[in-house]
N, C-alpha and C positions, 0 to 999 in steps of 0.2 A: 525486397523480396527475397534475393536470391544472397544478400550478405547477413542478412535473418538466418537462413538457413545454414550456410555456412560456419555461422558463430554459433548457433546451437551444434552442429554437428560438433565443433573443436569442442564446444564445450560438456559436450555427453561422451565424446572420445578420453578426452580428460580426467573424467570421473569414473570411467571403464577403468582405463590406463594405471588409475590410483588403486582404484580396486581388485585390481590384479597384483600391482606390486606389492599391497596389504597383506596379500593371499599367500603370496610369495615369501611374503617375508616371516608367517606366522611361524613359530617357534614346532620341532618335533617334537610331540608327549611320548616320553614315555615313563612308564607307571613302576614306581618304586612301594613293592607291599611290602614292608617292613613293621615290627614290633615298636611303638616309640611306649607302650603300655603295657601292663602287665608281665607274665615271669620272663621274658626274653628283652624288657624294657632296655638292659644294658648293654646290646648289641645293637640298638635302634640308628641310634645317632650315627656313631660310628659306620655302618655301613652304609646308610644315606649314604654318609658324607665320599664312600668311596663312590658312588654315582655320580653326586656331584662333581668332583675327581674330573671320573672317566667322558663327560658331557665337555666340561671345558676344556679336557685336550683336544677332544674329537674338533670343538671351534678353532681352537687355537691352531691346530693343522689344517685349517681351509675349510671346515664344514663340510656337510652333507646336501646336495642339491641345494646350495644357498641358502640354509636356512639355518637354524643355532637347534641346539639340543637343549628341551626341557625336560627336567626329573619332575613327575608329580607322584608326591608324597603322600601316601595315605596308611592309617594305621592299623596294623592287625588287631591288637589289642592281645593277642596270643591266645585268639580263640576262634576255630572256625567260621562260626555263626558271625562275629561281627569281620571277620575277614573275605568272605563269601561278598556280604553286605558292600565292605571296601571294593572290591578286585569290580564289581557290576556297577561300581563309578565309574571307575577308571577306563573299562571298555564304554558304556551305555552314555555319562557324561562328558568325562575329561576325553575320549574318542582316542586313546594312546592307541602303540602302533604296537606295542610288546609290553610284556608285566616282567621284572624281576622282582623275586620272592615265590613264596614266603621264607621266614626264617627255618620256622618249626615240619617235620614232615606232616605232622597232625593237621597242621593248618593248610600246606599247601596242597594236598592230596585232594580237600574238597573243594579247594578253590580250582583246581584244574578241570574235575570232574563235572561242578556246577557251572564253571565263567568261560575259562579260558580252553578246554576244547571245544564245548559247543561254539560256544561263540571265533573261534576259527583266529584267537591270539596266540601267539608265542607268546609263552611262561621260559623263565631260566630259574630256576633258583639257586642262590650265594650258598645254599645252608642248608637244605635240608637231603639226608642221608639215608632215608629208609628204601628198603630194598623193593617196596612196593611200589615206589615209583619206578622202576627197570619195568617193572610187570603192567605199567596203565595202559589200556588201549586208546591211547593218545596222538593217532593219525603225525603223528612227528610233530607237536607241537607244544611237550614237553622235553625240556632239556636241565641240565645241573653244571654247575662250572665245579661243584666241589666232587670228589667222592664218593660213593658208596658205600654202607656200613660194613656191607660183605669182604672189606677193603679194611676197615678201622677194626671192626673184631679183633683180627691176628697181629696188626701191629701191638694193638691194647696191650693182648694177651702175652708178646715178646717183652713188652716194658715189664709186666708184671712179674716174668719167671726170670727172664735175663738181667735186669736193670735191678730190681728188688729181693729176688731170690723168694717170693710167694711162693706157697705150697697150697695154701688154705686160702681163700677169698668166698665173701659174699656180693652179692650184688641188688642195688638199692635202684631203679629204673623208673623215669616218670614213665605213663601210664598211657602211652601214646605209639604211635606208629615206629616213630625214632626209638623211644626207651624200649619198646620191646624184643625189636627187630634185632637192635645193636645186644642186648641184654643175652638173650639168645645164642648169638653168632659168637657174643665173649666167651659164653659159656663150654659150647661147642671147641672154640680154639684153644681157650685153657685146658683145658679137660685131655686135649690132643697132645699138649705139651705135658701131662702127667699132673696137672695141678688138680684142685677138688673145690668146687663151687658150693658152699655148705648152703647159700639159699638166694633163691630168683624174687625180689621184695619189690611188686611194686606200689606207688605211691601216685596221688592224685591233687592236683594243687589246690593250694586256698581250705586244707582242712585247718580245723582250730588246734589240732594235735596231731604229731608225728610218732608219740611214745611206743604205738604198737606196734609199727613200719621199724623204728629202731630198736625196737627190742630185738625183732625176728633177726633184723640184721647182723643181731651180734650172740644170738643164741649158740650157734656152731660154732663158738670160739675161732674167727677166723682170725688169722693176721691182718687182712685189712678191708677194709668194704669200697667198694668203686661205686661212684656216683654219676651214675647214666642217667643225668641232671640237669636245670637248670637251674641259675644264680639264685634268683629268689629263694626257692621252698627248698632247693638243695641245700642252702647253708643253715636254713631253720632244724632241716632232718640232722645233720653233722653234729651243729648243738646238741640235740635231745639226744645221741648216740654218745657225747662226749661227758654229758651229764649222769648218765648209766653207769659210768666207767670205766668206759672202752679206754683202753691202753694201746691198741692197735693201730695200725696206718689207713691212711686213704689213698685212693688211685682215683682218676678220672678220666671221662670222653671229650671229647670239645667242650658240649655243651655248658660244662664249669670252669671253662680258659676264662676268668674274668677276676680283675683283683680285688673287685667286692667280695669274695668268696673267703678270702682271707682275711678281710678286714672283716666280715661277721662272724665268723666263725671264731676267729683269736689266732694271729701269727704262731703260735706254739703249739697249736693240735695239727697246722697244717704245712708246719716246716720239715723242707726237703719230701713234700710227698708228689708224685709223679701222673701224668696224662699224657695224653695224646690228641692235637688237632691240624688238622689237614693246613702242610705247609710247602713252600717250592725252597727245595735244596736248593736251588740256584743264587748263591749270597751276595751275588753282585747285584740280581735282580730286584731281590728282595729291598737290600738295603738302598737300590735307585728309588723305588717303588715307598721307603719307608721316609726317604729325605722330601721325596715329592710330595710327600701328605705332610710331612710337618712344614713343606713353605707354603703351603695352602690353610690350613685348620691348628697347625700347634701341634705339638706332642703326639704321634700317634699311638694311642691305646694297645695294649698287647691281647688284643682280642681278636679272635679267629673272623672272617667274612666277609672283611672288609676289601681284601685282594679282589675274592673271588666275583663279588659284586661291581666292582671295578669292570671287571673281565666279560660280566656280562651284558652291560652297557655297551662298551665299546665293540660286542661281536652284533650285538643289531644296531650300532650307527653304522659298522663296515656292510652289513648284509644290506642295508637301505641304501648304501651307495652302489654297492654290486647289483642289485637290482631296479635301480634308479627311480624308484617312488617310496614315498615314505607312507605305506600302508601296511596292514598286520600280511597280507599275502607276499608281498615285497620281501620281508624280513623272513618268513615261512620258507619262500622257496631257495633263498640265497645263504640262511644262517651256515648249514655247512661246506657253501663253497669258499668261504672265509676261515672257516675255523681250524682246516685240517689239510694235509698234502690232498694232492699236488698243489706247487704253487709256492712261491717266495716266502720263504720265513720273513714275517716280521714282526715289531713287538711294542710298547706301550713308546718304548723312547723313539722309536720312527714313521708314527702315525700319517705324519704327511706324504713319507715315501708309498705308504697303504694306500691311502687315499690316491695318490698317482698314477699306481700300477693299476688300482681297478677303474680309475679315468683311462687308461689307456687299452683296458679287457683285458686284461693280465689275470692271473689267476694267485693267490695270496693264501697263506698258511700262517695265522696270526697265534702266536704263541703268548700268555698271558702271563701276568706278572704273580700269578698263582700256578703256575705250571700249565703243562698242556693243556691246550683245549681240542684235541684233536677227541670229538664227539663218536662214540661206538654207535652200531645200529638202533640202541635203546637211547641213547643222547647224554650217556655217560661218560665219565673221563678216567683217564687214568688216577692212581693213587699216590701221592706221596705223605707223609707224615713228620710231623715235627713231635719232638718227645720237647716236654714240658716239665718246670718242676717250680713248687712254692721256694723263694729264697728271702726272707724277710720281710714278708709280704708282698714281695714284688714278684714276677715272671721271668724266670729265665728258661735260655733254650738251653735244649743240652743236647742233641744231634737229630737226626732227618734217617725215617726209616721209608724205605720206593716198597710197593706190595704191588705184584701183580693183577692183571686183571683176570 
């Protein structure tokens, strides 16, 4: 009888031990809310690769809490309604500890207000730049690793005046929080530098034609049309502007930094046209990250937000390590503690050291592959911008501009 009870106890104990070890080995899930379809589909896959690379690097550095990081990708379709539904699935079904994304400000804001903030799940956008995100009543659940439009507007205005010597431009912008905010900011910055904006022309995606918008953009005889747009429909509008006989130039904000634009408009129409996008002036770090990405996925495309997505995932993982628990609450309470001073400066090249310091109870200050990740009280980061241009259909870096907060 005693032997039977003892045997049963051993069996039950083994089952319990197996169940416990299985639970302990379950991956830590982080949501990647990006566009793989819709107007920003050109950016989604490489941005998600940035998340996957960060997860691999954390695991290779020893991992967090003895568990691997798993990236759960869900498509926003570059659509607010679809994105909110996808975010709800990440939180309610996938049980993610935090979310990175979305790419568009017009998508990030409804996700934040409808899902992330009420669910008390930290959301870090690697790409959304609208100033409206700064003023959200978010209880410190919304962050971004990309600088806001208030910083890009003067950087782009500087390019228009000092690099291209334009005195008169028009602006075509996607009709959402990103486009409207940056267009108004650019107008103010450009006019402050002595320039004239002949027209601010909004557009909506998926229209049958953009001839009306194209005509408004060139009516005032601007020297250039500034495209604050996304690749798919931005390129359509540019083609229609060219078809109307426009002989001036183009310029771009970050949303148009994609080789597909040159291909779809025509190399000769975009040759030597300039744009801005968030970028890290630390050449050594940028080169390291590019080589690191190339080794994993092949040649890194010249598109923004891959590095900022990488940093978002690393910060979430470090916050979990700091909090000692794979929970949304641990991320919320510890994100700032690993992102800025005080603490030992660490970066992506020494994540093993970062995790070791955390385990020893020491403070760290993570410096991102995209630049500084020192969050201000609103969850925003400082700004540095790459000035880029199209040359023979390819994107080339011209220089970097740093803008103060």
